[in-house]
PDB file of N, CA, C and O in Angstrom:
ATOM      1  N   MET A   1     -13.363 -15.586 -11.277  1.00  0.00           N
ATOM      2  CA  MET A   1     -13.662 -13.886 -11.058  1.00  0.00           C
ATOM      3  C   MET A   1     -14.162 -13.748  -9.804  1.00  0.00           C
ATOM      4  O   MET A   1     -14.579 -14.786  -9.289  1.00  0.00           O
ATOM      5  N   ILE A   2     -14.237 -12.690  -9.139  1.00  0.00           N
ATOM      6  CA  ILE A   2     -15.202 -12.269  -8.168  1.00  0.00           C
ATOM      7  C   ILE A   2     -16.228 -11.373  -8.977  1.00  0.00           C
ATOM      8  O   ILE A   2     -15.912 -10.623  -9.900  1.00  0.00           O
ATOM      9  N   GLU A   3     -17.485 -11.567  -8.493  1.00  0.00           N
ATOM     10  CA  GLU A   3     -18.669 -10.669  -9.121  1.00  0.00           C
ATOM     11  C   GLU A   3     -18.761 -10.094  -8.083  1.00  0.00           C
ATOM     12  O   GLU A   3     -18.721 -10.527  -6.931  1.00  0.00           O
ATOM     13  N   PRO A   4     -18.965  -8.484  -8.708  1.00  0.00           N
ATOM     14  CA  PRO A   4     -19.028  -7.202  -8.259  1.00  0.00           C
ATOM     15  C   PRO A   4     -19.666  -7.308  -6.680  1.00  0.00           C
ATOM     16  O   PRO A   4     -19.131  -6.710  -5.747  1.00  0.00           O
ATOM     17  N   ALA A   5     -21.183  -8.361  -6.467  1.00  0.00           N
ATOM     18  CA  ALA A   5     -22.093  -8.395  -5.036  1.00  0.00           C
ATOM     19  C   ALA A   5     -21.309  -9.251  -4.357  1.00  0.00           C
ATOM     20  O   ALA A   5     -21.921  -9.574  -3.339  1.00  0.00           O
ATOM     21  N   GLU A   6     -19.842  -9.993  -4.431  1.00  0.00           N
ATOM     22  CA  GLU A   6     -18.997 -10.717  -3.716  1.00  0.00           C
ATOM     23  C   GLU A   6     -17.693  -9.631  -3.080  1.00  0.00           C
ATOM     24  O   GLU A   6     -16.848  -9.923  -2.234  1.00  0.00           O
ATOM     25  N   LEU A   7     -17.882  -8.276  -3.831  1.00  0.00           N
ATOM     26  CA  LEU A   7     -16.302  -7.493  -3.294  1.00  0.00           C
ATOM     27  C   LEU A   7     -17.334  -6.595  -1.979  1.00  0.00           C
ATOM     28  O   LEU A   7     -18.436  -6.053  -1.893  1.00  0.00           O
ATOM     29  N   SER A   8     -16.282  -6.847  -1.226  1.00  0.00           N
ATOM     30  CA  SER A   8     -16.034  -6.457  -0.118  1.00  0.00           C
ATOM     31  C   SER A   8     -15.966  -4.594   0.047  1.00  0.00           C
ATOM     32  O   SER A   8     -15.266  -3.837  -0.625  1.00  0.00           O
ATOM     33  N   THR A   9     -16.852  -4.254   1.064  1.00  0.00           N
ATOM     34  CA  THR A   9     -16.593  -2.649   1.138  1.00  0.00           C
ATOM     35  C   THR A   9     -15.849  -2.282   2.774  1.00  0.00           C
ATOM     36  O   THR A   9     -15.814  -1.316   3.536  1.00  0.00           O
ATOM     37  N   ARG A  10     -15.463  -3.297   2.749  1.00  0.00           N
ATOM     38  CA  ARG A  10     -14.841  -2.821   4.691  1.00  0.00           C
ATOM     39  C   ARG A  10     -13.781  -2.711   4.031  1.00  0.00           C
ATOM     40  O   ARG A  10     -13.409  -3.168   2.950  1.00  0.00           O
ATOM     41  N   ARG A  11     -12.988  -1.560   5.370  1.00  0.00           N
ATOM     42  CA  ARG A  11     -11.804  -1.203   4.623  1.00  0.00           C
ATOM     43  C   ARG A  11     -10.482  -2.311   4.989  1.00  0.00           C
ATOM     44  O   ARG A  11      -9.496  -2.001   4.321  1.00  0.00           O
ATOM     45  N   LEU A  12     -10.275  -3.336   5.749  1.00  0.00           N
ATOM     46  CA  LEU A  12      -9.318  -3.963   5.962  1.00  0.00           C
ATOM     47  C   LEU A  12      -9.595  -5.298   4.703  1.00  0.00           C
ATOM     48  O   LEU A  12      -8.655  -5.854   4.135  1.00  0.00           O
ATOM     49  N   ALA A  13     -10.795  -5.570   4.492  1.00  0.00           N
ATOM     50  CA  ALA A  13     -10.752  -6.804   3.474  1.00  0.00           C
ATOM     51  C   ALA A  13     -10.501  -6.265   2.490  1.00  0.00           C
ATOM     52  O   ALA A  13     -10.162  -6.990   1.555  1.00  0.00           O
ATOM     53  N   ILE A  14     -10.555  -4.703   2.252  1.00  0.00           N
ATOM     54  CA  ILE A  14      -9.913  -4.209   0.744  1.00  0.00           C
ATOM     55  C   ILE A  14      -8.239  -4.196   0.925  1.00  0.00           C
ATOM     56  O   ILE A  14      -7.516  -4.700   0.066  1.00  0.00           O
ATOM     57  N   ALA A  15      -8.001  -3.913   1.470  1.00  0.00           N
ATOM     58  CA  ALA A  15      -6.884  -3.233   2.041  1.00  0.00           C
ATOM     59  C   ALA A  15      -5.587  -4.642   1.717  1.00  0.00           C
ATOM     60  O   ALA A  15      -4.440  -4.548   1.280  1.00  0.00           O
ATOM     61  N   PHE A  16      -6.391  -5.876   2.153  1.00  0.00           N
ATOM     62  CA  PHE A  16      -6.207  -7.110   1.998  1.00  0.00           C
ATOM     63  C   PHE A  16      -6.046  -8.395   1.079  1.00  0.00           C
ATOM     64  O   PHE A  16      -5.641  -9.555   1.166  1.00  0.00           O
ATOM     65  N   GLU A  17      -6.748  -7.281  -0.110  1.00  0.00           N
ATOM     66  CA  GLU A  17      -7.325  -8.117  -1.446  1.00  0.00           C
ATOM     67  C   GLU A  17      -5.599  -8.434  -1.938  1.00  0.00           C
ATOM     68  O   GLU A  17      -4.735  -7.774  -1.361  1.00  0.00           O
ATOM     69  N   PRO A  18      -5.304  -9.137  -2.674  1.00  0.00           N
ATOM     70  CA  PRO A  18      -4.006  -9.398  -3.032  1.00  0.00           C
ATOM     71  C   PRO A  18      -4.252  -8.348  -4.332  1.00  0.00           C
ATOM     72  O   PRO A  18      -3.864  -9.387  -4.867  1.00  0.00           O
ATOM     73  N   ALA A  19      -4.405  -7.734  -4.973  1.00  0.00           N
ATOM     74  CA  ALA A  19      -3.936  -7.090  -5.845  1.00  0.00           C
ATOM     75  C   ALA A  19      -3.384  -5.394  -5.437  1.00  0.00           C
ATOM     76  O   ALA A  19      -2.503  -4.716  -5.966  1.00  0.00           O
ATOM     77  N   ILE A  20      -4.331  -5.075  -4.257  1.00  0.00           N
ATOM     78  CA  ILE A  20      -4.174  -3.897  -3.337  1.00  0.00           C
ATOM     79  C   ILE A  20      -2.541  -4.181  -2.519  1.00  0.00           C
ATOM     80  O   ILE A  20      -1.623  -3.375  -2.367  1.00  0.00           O
ATOM     81  N   VAL A  21      -2.642  -5.814  -2.046  1.00  0.00           N
ATOM     82  CA  VAL A  21      -0.969  -6.053  -1.603  1.00  0.00           C
ATOM     83  C   VAL A  21      -0.164  -5.930  -2.169  1.00  0.00           C
ATOM     84  O   VAL A  21       0.881  -5.547  -1.642  1.00  0.00           O
ATOM     85  N   ARG A  22      -0.248  -6.231  -3.746  1.00  0.00           N
ATOM     86  CA  ARG A  22       0.757  -6.468  -5.060  1.00  0.00           C
ATOM     87  C   ARG A  22       1.060  -5.233  -5.244  1.00  0.00           C
ATOM     88  O   ARG A  22       2.210  -4.867  -5.488  1.00  0.00           O
ATOM     89  N   ARG A  23      -0.457  -4.046  -5.097  1.00  0.00           N
ATOM     90  CA  ARG A  23       0.118  -2.883  -5.753  1.00  0.00           C
ATOM     91  C   ARG A  23       1.227  -2.039  -4.289  1.00  0.00           C
ATOM     92  O   ARG A  23       2.104  -1.273  -4.689  1.00  0.00           O
ATOM     93  N   GLY A  24       1.145  -2.173  -3.295  1.00  0.00           N
ATOM     94  CA  GLY A  24       1.527  -1.461  -1.906  1.00  0.00           C
ATOM     95  C   GLY A  24       3.199  -2.730  -1.919  1.00  0.00           C
ATOM     96  O   GLY A  24       4.265  -2.362  -1.426  1.00  0.00           O
ATOM     97  N   LEU A  25       3.077  -3.643  -2.347  1.00  0.00           N
ATOM     98  CA  LEU A  25       4.676  -3.858  -2.767  1.00  0.00           C
ATOM     99  C   LEU A  25       5.957  -3.425  -3.401  1.00  0.00           C
ATOM    100  O   LEU A  25       7.115  -3.197  -3.053  1.00  0.00           O
ATOM    101  N   ILE A  26       4.887  -3.409  -5.003  1.00  0.00           N
ATOM    102  CA  ILE A  26       5.800  -2.612  -5.725  1.00  0.00           C
ATOM    103  C   ILE A  26       6.167  -1.448  -5.292  1.00  0.00           C
ATOM    104  O   ILE A  26       7.365  -1.180  -5.198  1.00  0.00           O
ATOM    105  N   SER A  27       4.767  -0.164  -4.805  1.00  0.00           N
ATOM    106  CA  SER A  27       5.425   0.698  -4.328  1.00  0.00           C
ATOM    107  C   SER A  27       6.731   1.422  -3.671  1.00  0.00           C
ATOM    108  O   SER A  27       7.529   2.344  -3.841  1.00  0.00           O
ATOM    109  N   SER A  28       6.195  -0.214  -2.340  1.00  0.00           N
ATOM    110  CA  SER A  28       7.214   0.115  -1.345  1.00  0.00           C
ATOM    111  C   SER A  28       9.175  -0.167  -2.076  1.00  0.00           C
ATOM    112  O   SER A  28      10.207   0.468  -1.860  1.00  0.00           O
ATOM    113  N   VAL A  29       8.975  -1.024  -2.680  1.00  0.00           N
ATOM    114  CA  VAL A  29      10.118  -1.331  -3.245  1.00  0.00           C
ATOM    115  C   VAL A  29      10.428  -0.629  -4.104  1.00  0.00           C
ATOM    116  O   VAL A  29      11.640  -0.784  -3.959  1.00  0.00           O
ATOM    117  N   VAL A  30      10.345   0.087  -4.967  1.00  0.00           N
ATOM    118  CA  VAL A  30      10.328   1.314  -5.820  1.00  0.00           C
ATOM    119  C   VAL A  30      10.904   2.418  -5.260  1.00  0.00           C
ATOM    120  O   VAL A  30      12.061   2.834  -5.315  1.00  0.00           O
ATOM    121  N   VAL A  31       9.719   2.919  -4.595  1.00  0.00           N
ATOM    122  CA  VAL A  31       9.780   4.229  -3.990  1.00  0.00           C
ATOM    123  C   VAL A  31      10.634   4.330  -2.664  1.00  0.00           C
ATOM    124  O   VAL A  31      11.199   5.367  -2.314  1.00  0.00           O
ATOM    125  N   GLY A  32      10.668   3.064  -1.923  1.00  0.00           N
ATOM    126  CA  GLY A  32      11.476   2.965  -0.916  1.00  0.00           C
ATOM    127  C   GLY A  32      13.231   2.855  -1.432  1.00  0.00           C
ATOM    128  O   GLY A  32      14.128   3.427  -0.812  1.00  0.00           O
ATOM    129  N   ALA A  33      13.427   2.126  -2.495  1.00  0.00           N
ATOM    130  CA  ALA A  33      14.626   2.027  -2.541  1.00  0.00           C
ATOM    131  C   ALA A  33      15.335   3.241  -3.280  1.00  0.00           C
ATOM    132  O   ALA A  33      16.528   3.536  -3.205  1.00  0.00           O
ATOM    133  N   VAL A  34      14.260   3.934  -4.071  1.00  0.00           N
ATOM    134  CA  VAL A  34      14.872   5.280  -3.979  1.00  0.00           C
ATOM    135  C   VAL A  34      14.928   6.180  -2.761  1.00  0.00           C
ATOM    136  O   VAL A  34      15.931   6.866  -2.565  1.00  0.00           O
ATOM    137  N   LEU A  35      14.072   6.203  -2.078  1.00  0.00           N
ATOM    138  CA  LEU A  35      14.327   7.000  -0.830  1.00  0.00           C
ATOM    139  C   LEU A  35      15.434   6.548   0.019  1.00  0.00           C
ATOM    140  O   LEU A  35      16.123   7.451   0.492  1.00  0.00           O
ATOM    141  N   ILE A  36      15.715   5.478   0.278  1.00  0.00           N
ATOM    142  CA  ILE A  36      16.731   4.975   0.735  1.00  0.00           C
ATOM    143  C   ILE A  36      18.291   5.438   0.213  1.00  0.00           C
ATOM    144  O   ILE A  36      19.300   5.822   0.804  1.00  0.00           O
ATOM    145  N   THR A  37      17.974   5.215  -1.075  1.00  0.00           N
ATOM    146  CA  THR A  37      19.398   5.903  -2.131  1.00  0.00           C
ATOM    147  C   THR A  37      19.930   7.368  -1.778  1.00  0.00           C
ATOM    148  O   THR A  37      21.062   7.814  -1.587  1.00  0.00           O
ATOM    149  N   ILE A  38      18.553   7.982  -1.769  1.00  0.00           N
ATOM    150  CA  ILE A  38      18.733   9.680  -1.652  1.00  0.00           C
ATOM    151  C   ILE A  38      18.937   9.662   0.483  1.00  0.00           C
ATOM    152  O   ILE A  38      19.911  10.065   1.119  1.00  0.00           O
ATOM    153  N   ASN A  39      17.954   9.200   0.901  1.00  0.00           N
ATOM    154  CA  ASN A  39      18.812   9.374   2.448  1.00  0.00           C
ATOM    155  C   ASN A  39      19.605   8.720   3.398  1.00  0.00           C
ATOM    156  O   ASN A  39      20.027   9.082   4.496  1.00  0.00           O
ATOM    157  N   HIS A  40      19.752   7.413   2.590  1.00  0.00           N
ATOM    158  CA  HIS A  40      21.018   6.950   3.111  1.00  0.00           C
ATOM    159  C   HIS A  40      22.568   6.298   2.356  1.00  0.00           C
ATOM    160  O   HIS A  40      23.466   5.559   2.762  1.00  0.00           O
ATOM    161  N   GLY A  41      22.336   6.898   1.296  1.00  0.00           N
ATOM    162  CA  GLY A  41      22.970   6.582   0.058  1.00  0.00           C
ATOM    163  C   GLY A  41      24.216   6.664   0.622  1.00  0.00           C
ATOM    164  O   GLY A  41      24.698   5.532   0.589  1.00  0.00           O
ATOM    165  N   THR A  42      25.334   7.808   1.357  1.00  0.00           N
ATOM    166  CA  THR A  42      26.725   8.135   1.734  1.00  0.00           C
ATOM    167  C   THR A  42      26.745   7.527   2.908  1.00  0.00           C
ATOM    168  O   THR A  42      27.882   7.606   3.375  1.00  0.00           O
ATOM    169  N   ALA A  43      26.046   6.977   3.578  1.00  0.00           N
ATOM    170  CA  ALA A  43      26.348   6.006   5.181  1.00  0.00           C
ATOM    171  C   ALA A  43      26.164   4.583   4.676  1.00  0.00           C
ATOM    172  O   ALA A  43      26.363   3.678   5.486  1.00  0.00           O
ATOM    173  N   ILE A  44      25.807   4.278   3.428  1.00  0.00           N
ATOM    174  CA  ILE A  44      25.826   2.909   3.099  1.00  0.00           C
ATOM    175  C   ILE A  44      26.916   2.636   2.396  1.00  0.00           C
ATOM    176  O   ILE A  44      27.630   1.650   2.576  1.00  0.00           O
ATOM    177  N   LEU A  45      27.085   3.517   1.553  1.00  0.00           N
ATOM    178  CA  LEU A  45      28.729   3.578   0.681  1.00  0.00           C
ATOM    179  C   LEU A  45      30.166   3.958   1.632  1.00  0.00           C
ATOM    180  O   LEU A  45      31.335   3.587   1.519  1.00  0.00           O
ATOM    181  N   ALA A  46      29.631   4.664   2.383  1.00  0.00           N
ATOM    182  CA  ALA A  46      31.012   4.381   3.851  1.00  0.00           C
ATOM    183  C   ALA A  46      30.733   3.464   4.739  1.00  0.00           C
ATOM    184  O   ALA A  46      31.134   3.617   5.892  1.00  0.00           O
ATOM    185  N   GLY A  47      30.180   2.622   4.467  1.00  0.00           N
ATOM    186  CA  GLY A  47      29.709   1.029   5.813  1.00  0.00           C
ATOM    187  C   GLY A  47      29.283   1.545   6.645  1.00  0.00           C
ATOM    188  O   GLY A  47      29.451   0.938   7.702  1.00  0.00           O
ATOM    189  N   ASP A  48      28.482   2.933   6.769  1.00  0.00           N
ATOM    190  CA  ASP A  48      28.136   3.382   8.164  1.00  0.00           C
ATOM    191  C   ASP A  48      26.850   2.495   8.286  1.00  0.00           C
ATOM    192  O   ASP A  48      25.893   3.267   8.222  1.00  0.00           O
ATOM    193  N   VAL A  49      26.367   1.056   8.451  1.00  0.00           N
ATOM    194  CA  VAL A  49      25.013   1.016   9.009  1.00  0.00           C
ATOM    195  C   VAL A  49      24.644   0.373   9.933  1.00  0.00           C
ATOM    196  O   VAL A  49      24.324  -0.812   9.841  1.00  0.00           O
ATOM    197  N   PRO A  50      24.623   1.085  11.051  1.00  0.00           N
ATOM    198  CA  PRO A  50      24.259   1.038  12.319  1.00  0.00           C
ATOM    199  C   PRO A  50      23.019   0.155  12.948  1.00  0.00           C
ATOM    200  O   PRO A  50      22.568  -0.079  11.827  1.00  0.00           O
ATOM    201  N   ALA A  51      22.273  -0.397  13.649  1.00  0.00           N
ATOM    202  CA  ALA A  51      21.418  -1.214  13.574  1.00  0.00           C
ATOM    203  C   ALA A  51      19.942  -0.067  13.616  1.00  0.00           C
ATOM    204  O   ALA A  51      18.801  -0.210  13.176  1.00  0.00           O
ATOM    205  N   GLU A  52      20.719   1.243  14.475  1.00  0.00           N
ATOM    206  CA  GLU A  52      19.653   2.408  13.942  1.00  0.00           C
ATOM    207  C   GLU A  52      18.999   3.076  12.944  1.00  0.00           C
ATOM    208  O   GLU A  52      17.878   3.571  12.829  1.00  0.00           O
ATOM    209  N   ARG A  53      19.999   2.967  12.226  1.00  0.00           N
ATOM    210  CA  ARG A  53      20.093   3.368  10.749  1.00  0.00           C
ATOM    211  C   ARG A  53      18.766   2.173   9.754  1.00  0.00           C
ATOM    212  O   ARG A  53      17.770   2.311   9.044  1.00  0.00           O
ATOM    213  N   LEU A  54      19.621   1.052  10.329  1.00  0.00           N
ATOM    214  CA  LEU A  54      18.655  -0.313   9.216  1.00  0.00           C
ATOM    215  C   LEU A  54      16.916  -0.349   9.504  1.00  0.00           C
ATOM    216  O   LEU A  54      16.117  -0.759   8.662  1.00  0.00           O
ATOM    217  N   ALA A  55      16.570   0.116  10.727  1.00  0.00           N
ATOM    218  CA  ALA A  55      15.237   0.544  11.438  1.00  0.00           C
ATOM    219  C   ALA A  55      15.031   1.506  10.485  1.00  0.00           C
ATOM    220  O   ALA A  55      14.235   1.217   9.591  1.00  0.00           O
ATOM    221  N   ARG A  56      15.767   3.008  10.454  1.00  0.00           N
ATOM    222  CA  ARG A  56      14.949   3.983   9.753  1.00  0.00           C
ATOM    223  C   ARG A  56      14.788   3.637   8.306  1.00  0.00           C
ATOM    224  O   ARG A  56      13.886   4.171   7.660  1.00  0.00           O
ATOM    225  N   MET A  57      15.803   2.572   7.626  1.00  0.00           N
ATOM    226  CA  MET A  57      15.328   2.293   6.417  1.00  0.00           C
ATOM    227  C   MET A  57      14.338   1.192   6.335  1.00  0.00           C
ATOM    228  O   MET A  57      13.551   1.245   5.390  1.00  0.00           O
ATOM    229  N   ALA A  58      14.262   0.394   7.006  1.00  0.00           N
ATOM    230  CA  ALA A  58      12.922  -0.371   7.336  1.00  0.00           C
ATOM    231  C   ALA A  58      11.935   0.015   7.155  1.00  0.00           C
ATOM    232  O   ALA A  58      11.090  -0.576   6.482  1.00  0.00           O
ATOM    233  N   LEU A  59      11.724   1.460   7.882  1.00  0.00           N
ATOM    234  CA  LEU A  59      10.608   2.253   7.919  1.00  0.00           C
ATOM    235  C   LEU A  59       9.930   3.325   6.580  1.00  0.00           C
ATOM    236  O   LEU A  59       8.771   3.623   6.292  1.00  0.00           O
ATOM    237  N   THR A  60      11.280   3.704   5.967  1.00  0.00           N
ATOM    238  CA  THR A  60      11.949   3.855   4.740  1.00  0.00           C
ATOM    239  C   THR A  60      10.683   3.406   3.584  1.00  0.00           C
ATOM    240  O   THR A  60      10.031   4.103   2.807  1.00  0.00           O
ATOM    241  N   VAL A  61      10.674   2.277   3.796  1.00  0.00           N
ATOM    242  CA  VAL A  61      10.410   1.076   2.962  1.00  0.00           C
ATOM    243  C   VAL A  61       8.838   0.983   3.416  1.00  0.00           C
ATOM    244  O   VAL A  61       8.009   0.910   2.509  1.00  0.00           O
ATOM    245  N   VAL A  62       8.401   0.981   4.737  1.00  0.00           N
ATOM    246  CA  VAL A  62       7.204   0.665   5.205  1.00  0.00           C
ATOM    247  C   VAL A  62       6.135   1.761   4.730  1.00  0.00           C
ATOM    248  O   VAL A  62       5.018   1.376   4.385  1.00  0.00           O
ATOM    249  N   VAL A  63       6.404   2.867   4.711  1.00  0.00           N
ATOM    250  CA  VAL A  63       5.698   4.190   4.531  1.00  0.00           C
ATOM    251  C   VAL A  63       5.177   4.164   3.157  1.00  0.00           C
ATOM    252  O   VAL A  63       3.963   4.364   3.121  1.00  0.00           O
ATOM    253  N   PRO A  64       5.704   3.987   2.080  1.00  0.00           N
ATOM    254  CA  PRO A  64       5.238   4.035   1.059  1.00  0.00           C
ATOM    255  C   PRO A  64       4.106   2.949   1.097  1.00  0.00           C
ATOM    256  O   PRO A  64       2.928   3.307   1.107  1.00  0.00           O
ATOM    257  N   TYR A  65       4.403   1.828   1.114  1.00  0.00           N
ATOM    258  CA  TYR A  65       3.476   0.401   1.397  1.00  0.00           C
ATOM    259  C   TYR A  65       1.908   0.924   1.734  1.00  0.00           C
ATOM    260  O   TYR A  65       0.891   0.726   1.068  1.00  0.00           O
ATOM    261  N   VAL A  66       2.097   1.792   3.229  1.00  0.00           N
ATOM    262  CA  VAL A  66       0.998   1.685   3.992  1.00  0.00           C
ATOM    263  C   VAL A  66       0.102   3.144   3.026  1.00  0.00           C
ATOM    264  O   VAL A  66      -1.116   3.007   2.906  1.00  0.00           O
ATOM    265  N   VAL A  67       0.666   4.260   2.490  1.00  0.00           N
ATOM    266  CA  VAL A  67       0.409   5.159   1.898  1.00  0.00           C
ATOM    267  C   VAL A  67      -0.285   4.100   0.582  1.00  0.00           C
ATOM    268  O   VAL A  67      -1.501   3.913   0.541  1.00  0.00           O
ATOM    269  N   SER A  68       0.336   3.685  -0.089  1.00  0.00           N
ATOM    270  CA  SER A  68      -0.166   2.954  -1.150  1.00  0.00           C
ATOM    271  C   SER A  68      -1.370   2.083  -1.141  1.00  0.00           C
ATOM    272  O   SER A  68      -1.940   1.839  -2.204  1.00  0.00           O
ATOM    273  N   VAL A  69      -1.732   1.673  -0.187  1.00  0.00           N
ATOM    274  CA  VAL A  69      -2.893   0.591   0.350  1.00  0.00           C
ATOM    275  C   VAL A  69      -4.152   1.579   0.666  1.00  0.00           C
ATOM    276  O   VAL A  69      -5.343   1.471   0.371  1.00  0.00           O
ATOM    277  N   VAL A  70      -3.303   2.764   1.509  1.00  0.00           N
ATOM    278  CA  VAL A  70      -4.545   3.768   2.258  1.00  0.00           C
ATOM    279  C   VAL A  70      -5.202   4.062   1.455  1.00  0.00           C
ATOM    280  O   VAL A  70      -6.424   3.918   1.413  1.00  0.00           O
ATOM    281  N   SER A  71      -4.082   4.815   0.184  1.00  0.00           N
ATOM    282  CA  SER A  71      -4.699   5.699  -0.860  1.00  0.00           C
ATOM    283  C   SER A  71      -5.793   4.530  -1.882  1.00  0.00           C
ATOM    284  O   SER A  71      -6.879   4.883  -2.342  1.00  0.00           O
ATOM    285  N   SER A  72      -5.379   3.574  -2.007  1.00  0.00           N
ATOM    286  CA  SER A  72      -6.045   2.612  -2.415  1.00  0.00           C
ATOM    287  C   SER A  72      -7.333   2.237  -2.063  1.00  0.00           C
ATOM    288  O   SER A  72      -8.300   2.174  -2.822  1.00  0.00           O
ATOM    289  N   VAL A  73      -7.304   2.018  -1.011  1.00  0.00           N
ATOM    290  CA  VAL A  73      -8.993   1.661  -0.417  1.00  0.00           C
ATOM    291  C   VAL A  73      -9.790   3.280   0.021  1.00  0.00           C
ATOM    292  O   VAL A  73     -11.013   3.384  -0.072  1.00  0.00           O
ATOM    293  N   ALA A  74      -9.190   4.094   0.346  1.00  0.00           N
ATOM    294  CA  ALA A  74      -9.948   4.984  -0.283  1.00  0.00           C
ATOM    295  C   ALA A  74     -10.670   5.602  -1.256  1.00  0.00           C
ATOM    296  O   ALA A  74     -11.486   6.496  -1.033  1.00  0.00           O
ATOM    297  N   ALA A  75     -10.375   5.116  -2.436  1.00  0.00           N
ATOM    298  CA  ALA A  75     -10.207   5.111  -4.036  1.00  0.00           C
ATOM    299  C   ALA A  75     -11.574   4.203  -3.876  1.00  0.00           C
ATOM    300  O   ALA A  75     -12.718   4.638  -3.751  1.00  0.00           O
ATOM    301  N   ILE A  76     -11.104   2.668  -3.918  1.00  0.00           N
ATOM    302  CA  ILE A  76     -11.956   1.909  -4.344  1.00  0.00           C
ATOM    303  C   ILE A  76     -13.081   1.643  -3.462  1.00  0.00           C
ATOM    304  O   ILE A  76     -14.110   1.073  -3.823  1.00  0.00           O
ATOM    305  N   ARG A  77     -12.835   2.101  -2.229  1.00  0.00           N
ATOM    306  CA  ARG A  77     -14.923   2.267  -1.567  1.00  0.00           C
ATOM    307  C   ARG A  77     -15.549   2.662  -1.880  1.00  0.00           C
ATOM    308  O   ARG A  77     -16.497   2.066  -2.390  1.00  0.00           O
ATOM    309  N   PRO A  78     -15.478   3.775  -1.810  1.00  0.00           N
ATOM    310  CA  PRO A  78     -16.737   4.733  -2.075  1.00  0.00           C
ATOM    311  C   PRO A  78     -17.263   4.331  -3.666  1.00  0.00           C
ATOM    312  O   PRO A  78     -18.329   4.727  -4.138  1.00  0.00           O
ATOM    313  N   ILE A  79     -16.566   3.714  -4.172  1.00  0.00           N
ATOM    314  CA  ILE A  79     -16.854   2.718  -5.963  1.00  0.00           C
ATOM    315  C   ILE A  79     -18.053   1.835  -5.551  1.00  0.00           C
ATOM    316  O   ILE A  79     -19.214   1.718  -5.944  1.00  0.00           O
ATOM    317  N   ARG A  80     -17.123   1.136  -4.388  1.00  0.00           N
ATOM    318  CA  ARG A  80     -17.830  -0.193  -4.277  1.00  0.00           C
ATOM    319  C   ARG A  80     -19.229  -0.153  -3.353  1.00  0.00           C
ATOM    320  O   ARG A  80     -20.048  -1.064  -3.227  1.00  0.00           O
ATOM    321  N   LEU A  81     -19.251   1.145  -2.760  1.00  0.00           N
ATOM    322  CA  LEU A  81     -20.574   1.481  -1.518  1.00  0.00           C
ATOM    323  C   LEU A  81     -21.721   2.020  -2.630  1.00  0.00           C
ATOM    324  O   LEU A  81     -22.921   1.867  -2.403  1.00  0.00           O
ATOM    325  N   ARG A  82     -21.267   2.612  -3.753  1.00  0.00           N
ATOM    326  CA  ARG A  82     -22.045   3.113  -4.211  1.00  0.00           C
ATOM    327  C   ARG A  82     -22.975   2.197  -5.636  1.00  0.00           C
ATOM    328  O   ARG A  82     -24.088   2.455  -6.093  1.00  0.00           O
ATOM    329  N   SER A  83     -21.827   0.910  -6.107  1.00  0.00           N
ATOM    330  CA  SER A  83     -22.017   0.441  -6.341  1.00  0.00           C
ATOM    331  C   SER A  83     -23.459  -0.949  -5.994  1.00  0.00           C
ATOM    332  O   SER A  83     -24.372  -1.462  -6.642  1.00  0.00           O
ATOM    333  N   ALA A  84     -22.806  -1.062  -4.390  1.00  0.00           N
ATOM    334  CA  ALA A  84     -23.476  -1.732  -3.556  1.00  0.00           C
ATOM    335  C   ALA A  84     -24.988  -1.294  -3.063  1.00  0.00           C
ATOM    336  O   ALA A  84     -25.916  -1.950  -2.589  1.00  0.00           O
ATOM    337  N   ASN A  85     -24.862  -0.198  -3.315  1.00  0.00           N
ATOM    338  CA  ASN A  85     -26.127   0.870  -3.280  1.00  0.00           C
ATOM    339  C   ASN A  85     -27.504   0.785  -4.241  1.00  0.00           C
ATOM    340  O   ASN A  85     -28.669   0.550  -3.920  1.00  0.00           O
ATOM    341  N   SER A  86     -26.778   1.127  -5.814  1.00  0.00           N
ATOM    342  CA  SER A  86     -27.435   1.033  -6.636  1.00  0.00           C
ATOM    343  C   SER A  86     -27.710  -0.612  -6.787  1.00  0.00           C
ATOM    344  O   SER A  86     -28.693  -0.686  -7.524  1.00  0.00           O
ATOM    345  N   ASP A  87     -27.279  -1.984  -6.415  1.00  0.00           N
ATOM    346  CA  ASP A  87     -27.503  -2.877  -6.914  1.00  0.00           C
ATOM    347  C   ASP A  87     -28.730  -3.188  -5.670  1.00  0.00           C
ATOM    348  O   ASP A  87     -29.606  -4.008  -5.947  1.00  0.00           O
ATOM    349  N   MET A  88     -28.746  -2.570  -4.445  1.00  0.00           N
ATOM    350  CA  MET A  88     -29.954  -2.989  -3.709  1.00  0.00           C
ATOM    351  C   MET A  88     -30.761  -2.346  -4.279  1.00  0.00           C
ATOM    352  O   MET A  88     -31.648  -3.049  -4.763  1.00  0.00           O
ATOM    353  N   ARG A  89     -30.923  -0.759  -4.542  1.00  0.00           N
ATOM    354  CA  ARG A  89     -32.120  -0.383  -4.963  1.00  0.00           C
ATOM    355  C   ARG A  89     -32.883  -1.234  -6.887  1.00  0.00           C
ATOM    356  O   ARG A  89     -34.026  -1.400  -7.313  1.00  0.00           O
ATOM    357  N   ALA A  90     -31.506  -1.526  -7.458  1.00  0.00           N
ATOM    358  CA  ALA A  90     -32.176  -2.452  -8.281  1.00  0.00           C
ATOM    359  C   ALA A  90     -32.854  -3.842  -8.210  1.00  0.00           C
ATOM    360  O   ALA A  90     -33.728  -4.167  -9.014  1.00  0.00           O
ATOM    361  N   GLY A  91     -32.340  -4.786  -7.045  1.00  0.00           N
ATOM    362  CA  GLY A  91     -32.774  -5.658  -6.798  1.00  0.00           C
ATOM    363  C   GLY A  91     -33.696  -5.809  -6.152  1.00  0.00           C
ATOM    364  O   GLY A  91     -34.116  -6.944  -5.932  1.00  0.00           O
TER     365      GLY A  91
END
């Protein structure tokens, strides 16, 4: 287990932590599938899936991943900064 003092407060380091990546992937698959069904379902059923539509479908999955990761970093970083500051004052 990672000790609190070892946890990073850098945004990119937080964004690439396994738990954050996992949460983002789960969100992107679930939300992306729903959005693809809503936005492209009729075209998929009709067999109308050119490269342009595939690119939009890929972006439909990427956006929820980015939103999830950015939200997680925005929520976690201030907590870690407060914790690191209180550890520095106590130590």
